[in-house]
C-alpha angles and dihedrals in degrees: 000000000000095000097060112111126235110236099184115118093223136358109245142194109211118224109160095038133035121237116192137173109216125185116266112241128216128221090278093051095252122133117259108225115246096004126100144170120235114230114201106192129192105224108197106095095155088066096037091264092294109167125242125205090264091051092049089057091048092049090055091052095046094054089050091051093048091046091053098044109103094202094056116102100180141355121237112202111196146133136245118266133007102280103073147007089197139319097202132252119005104268092198091060090040093055099038101039113013103038109101093009104094091166091059095042090052089060090045090052090052086061093044089052091050089051095055089045090051089059093047094050098044108126093218128068111268121214121195105214100200108204097170137331120011103189139156111337088004088064091049098054090042093058091050086067122091097233135019125202114179142186109248087238089065124110128204131205156102128269103183106109091041093055105031108277143082126243092243095127089093106305094094089047100046112021098075088054089063102036111013133257101286096048091045090050090052094050097043097049106032096038092215107156123234124225118239089254090054094048090050095048090046087058096244099120135037103229144344130211133191114259104177121095121199117178089349096305131104114244130184119261101289092205092063132075102237107176127075098272126157130204126235091284095050096257117147114248100179112140096017125123117271120242140207117356095357091055090049089052091046092052091050091053089047093056088052095055137069128226114246118181097187095107088051090056092046091053092051093049094048089052089052091047091057088048090050089064096059132083105271097218094043088052094046092051090048090052093050093051095049090046090057087078087060095039090051089069100026094054093045096051110026099091097044087045092052090053096048093047090052094053091044087065087078095059129011098011092047090053094040101048095044092049089052092047100040106024121099116276090253094049118038099145128084123245098270095186093051089048092053092048094049093049089047087057091053097256115166125228103263140132093277093055090049090055095047093055102033123095095215089064098049121100119245 
């Protein structure tokens, strides 16, 4: 209808992400006339779909556009390829531009906060389609979504304390709501990733589907223990990564197969078909009420978190991001023991300290 007003702030041609309107499918898989799903797709597969400053701005605009579009039933937030949904902020940009520039990183984090808020205020259901790793800031923007459907090859987790940051871009606000305080504490501090099976059983995601095809048939992730085994102490090990000879066999099977995300797309479309058969305003109101649990923490903490993260770019973040970016491939973490020893001796954060703890400065 020509008389409908356009409520988008700006018209935009996306370059660092993809924005697509795909036909909305009914239960039987047929397209519904005049109705669509908005696909917001991170498009940086060479760097595991990490988001640059430009991409963050485009994601904000894309969610606003999808939210305003009367023909959109749901939003699908995903990434290009089969290796990663998103691994967070672009560490190359962090290391080469933001490290040592707290005033600049503060402005960047304003954009990041607006990106998370754009997801949480979207007036359409938001589904995170996890096509691979969801790590760090990728985990945070993923948890801001309403639903998550994942490939069973995916992995989930944080990286902050290993690389010079804290998971205060949403993870410390959201994760405990999904999995409880103690599991959240383990994930947020130790940065040990969860398999898709673990994430599903912990209640963090909606569903998982197989994505590996071997000899034309889908098989479960061969790197993961998928039956209800227990260890020698009776502790359930279901969903954890295999070890030893079993891991070796799993990797061999993995190399024989091909990744096929068709079941992932089917699961996403089936969920949206169910949403299609609900009152749109009632659904939107329900979403906004449930999202308040996330917003209660997010809105309370996001500004103080932004300020801390900016200042941290002078110390631990500067060391961590530069080590990851410039360090050798087999050693991208600082010497944590050396750092703790130096701080215990009262050393200040200066260039000499950075060089003493950073792998890129160490002689081979």
